C-alpha positions, 0 to 999 in steps of 0.5 A: 492541480490545485493544492488543498489546504488542511481539512480540505481534500482533493479527489483525483480519481476522476482526473487520472489519465492514461499518462500517469503523473505525480500526485504530489505537488512537492517533496516526493513522488506519488504515481497513480496508474489506475487499473493495470488488470482486466476485470477477469484478472482482477477476479482471479487474483482476488479469489486466489489470494483470499483462499491461498494466503495464510492470513493472520491478524497483525500485532504491533507494539504501541505504548509498550503493549502488544496490540492485536489489529483487526486487519489481517496480514501476511508477508512474503519475500526473497530468501534471507530477508527479514522485516521489523515494524512497530517493534514486530519482526515479521518472518517472510513466507516463500513467494507463491506462484500467484504473488510472483505473477503479480510481482512481475506484472507490478515490476513491468508497470512500474519499472522497479523491482522488488523483493518483498511484499506485505499483504493486508486484508480489510474486511470492510470499511471500518478496518483502517490504517492510521497516519504513518510513514514506510521509512523503516531503516531496513527499506531501500532509502527513497526506494519505490513502493508499489501498492496493488488494491484489489476488492473494495475501492477505498479513499487513501490519504497523504498529509505533509509532515510540515504544514499538513497539506493534504492530497486524497486519491480513491484506489480503484479495484485492480489499481496501482499506486507507486510511492518513491523518492523523498515521499516517506521522509516528508509525507504521512499516508493513511487508509481512513475508516468509512461505514460506507464500504461493507466488502473486503479490500486486499492491499499488497505493497511490493518493497525492496528491503536491504538484506541484514 
């Protein structure tokens, strides 16, 4: 794999093989599994989640002000688990049958277990996520975060904190991306905006949160 310098990108979508490998050149582990669901399962999960999940506008604190984000979100977790990010406390909903099925599929594919899931609904490509790391103290340090994409294909970007080296990957409908080890300490990631994508995408990130 050839590392691209800042302001250049490496599209890894066409390079994915049946044997997933680490996309990052150093300081962490990001594994792209490609599609882990067949077409029938993808459509079924997408439609079930779109209709069953009580989607709400995400709210975060920025510069001392409470901002209502355009994307919709929901959070599910085991009993006794709470989560706070961007100074906003998230109250967990109980697992649905659909989410439990997906969680088991993801656990089997990734080799890790999870006790929570954050869902985001992006209605179109102009709804995005800025540079950030999932490094809250409540998260299991260096633990695995499994990201499942359903719906529109979107580019996902990584940027090293120190030298701004970049790695980009296109997340396919029904795909799994796994971030673990020191990734959150050394790399930022984002979902860039794009005017080319007109259809929705559901993203599920399965995580392990430490009990309070």
